[in-house]
N, C-alpha and C positions, 0 to 999 in steps of 0.2 A: 594446598587446596583453599580456594577463594571461600567467602560467606557471602549470601545473598540476602539482602533485607527488601521488605515491601512494606510500603508506608499506607496511610488511609487513601491517598490519591492513586493507588494501583500503580506506583511507580516501583520498579524494581532496580535496585542498585547493588553492584557488586564491590565489595569492599576486600583489602589485601588482608585485614586482618580483623578479629572479633572486638577489639578495644575501640575500633573506629566506627562501629555501627552504633548510630543514634538511637537514644532511649525511646522505646515507646512503637519501635517498627518491628514487626516479625522477622526473624531470620532463620535461614536455612543454609544447608551447605550440600545437600544432595536431592535426587528426585524423591526418594523416600521421605525425608523430611519435609518437602514440600506437600507431598501427598497428606502427610500428617495434618499439617497446617490446614490445606484445602478441605479436609473432610468437614471442617467447622463453618466453611464458606458457603453462602449461598451460590447457586450455580452459575446466576447472571454475573458473579463477581470475576468468577474465571473467564467469562467471555469479555467482560471489560477490559481485564488485564491482556489478553490475547491482542484484543482490538486498539489496545493504547501503543503497541509496536510492530504490528501487521502492516507492512507496507514501507515501513521506515527504514531510511538508508542505514546500512551497517547489519541488518537483520536478514538481507535477502529478498529479492523481488518475488520471490514464491511465496511469501506469507502473505494470505490474502484475509481480510477481516471476515468473521462469521457472525451468524446470527444466534446460534447455540452449538454445543458440542454434544455428541451423542451420549457420552458420559464422562464422569469425573475423571476416570483414569485416563482416558484420551487426552482431556485438555490437561492434565499435569504433565502427561509425556510430551506433549506438543509446546507447552510453555518451558519446561526444563529445557528443551532441545534447543528452542530459539534463544533463551538467555545464555547459552553457552558462548554466543558470539560477545557478550560482554565479559567474560574469562578469557577468550583468546588472546587480546592486546597483554593481559598480565602473564601469560605463559611465555610470550615472547620477551617481556621486561625480564621475567625471573632468569631466563636463562643468559640475558645481557649482563644485568648485575643485580644483585640480591639487596642491595641497600636502597635502590630506587624503586623496588616493587614496595617495600615498606611505606614508602612516603608517598606513593602514586595516589592521585586523586580519584575518587570514586566515578565510575563511569554509571549514569541513568538511563533507564530504558523507556523514560515516557514518551508519549506519542510525538510525532513530528511537530516542529515549533508551529505557532500559528503564522499564516502567511499575512505578510504586510500588504494592505490594499495598494494596488498600482494606481498612480497618479494619472497616468494617460495609459490607455490601451493601445497597442499597436494597430495601425490601421492600414489599408491600402489607398491608392491615390483618391479612389472612389468614395472613400470613407468607410468600406466595409470592415470589420474586425477580422485580424489576421489571427488564425489558429496555431497554438504552440507547435513548435517542431515535434513530431512523432507521437502527436497525441491521436486518439482515434478520429477526431474530427480532420487532422491534417491527413491522415491515411485515407479516409473517405474521399475527401477533394481531390486527392492525388487519383484515387482510382476512377473518379468521376471524369477527371481531365483527360484519361486515356483516350486514344482516338475510337476504341469500340465501347468506351464507358465501363459499366460494372452492372452485374445483376443484383438482385437481392441477396441470393444465396453466397455470393461472393463476398459483398459487404458483410454479411452476417458472418462467415468465416474469418474475415479480418479483425472482427471489431466484438464478437460474441453477444451483437446486439440482436433483438428478436425483430420480426418483419415490419411489426408496428411501429417500432422504434425508429428504425430506418426511414420509413415514409414520414413519419413526423419530423425527423431531422432534415429531410430533403425540403418539407414545404415549410416548416417553420424558420431552422436555422439558415440553409443556403439560399432558398428563394426569398423569403421575407426579410430576414435580419442582414444577410449577405448581398441581397439584391442579384443573384444569379440567376440565370435562365437554366432550368433544368428540364431537359427533353428527355421523352422516354419512347422506345420503339418495341415491337415484339418481334422477335424471332420466327422462323418458320416452324421451329419446336414449341411455338407458344411461350417462351420465356421472355420476361420483359427486361430490357436493358435501359440503363438510365446513364446519361451522360450531360456535362455541363455544355451549353450552345458556345460556340466561339463567336 
């Protein structure tokens, strides 16, 4: 069984043995022990811990940042379940060789590393910025380039954006920043469709 330790920066680290845990860090080995520690913490600390690794590679894409938890028990349970990803590599190592596990380096659960600033943004021949592949911006642009375009409802379903956000994106990003012409038309049913003019 591995030990977990949390420091003042809300970084949770998995350790193969108790003697490797640095002094000054709170340690726990079970969900129950984590709950005991968390009983003395302010509620916003649990939120900060969760948000430090939500969405980080290795923890699963289904972990989303939260503004607050409904209660302390839920927060502890979700954090405990998520940090088991730190322990998974140790289990594989233990079955391979026991000596390697004792000397394995601890794995941290701090949030995603800071992104380095790009020196040059990708642009098209016209100088318009190009969206990252598979980003929501790229998805919307692809939908708008279809022959029949897309409705607000279709874009909202694909991106989880609200209608006012979609309209703002179309006028601000697509029309003004990217310099593309967006046309709209109403169907017989009264539904407005948007598409990029060719």
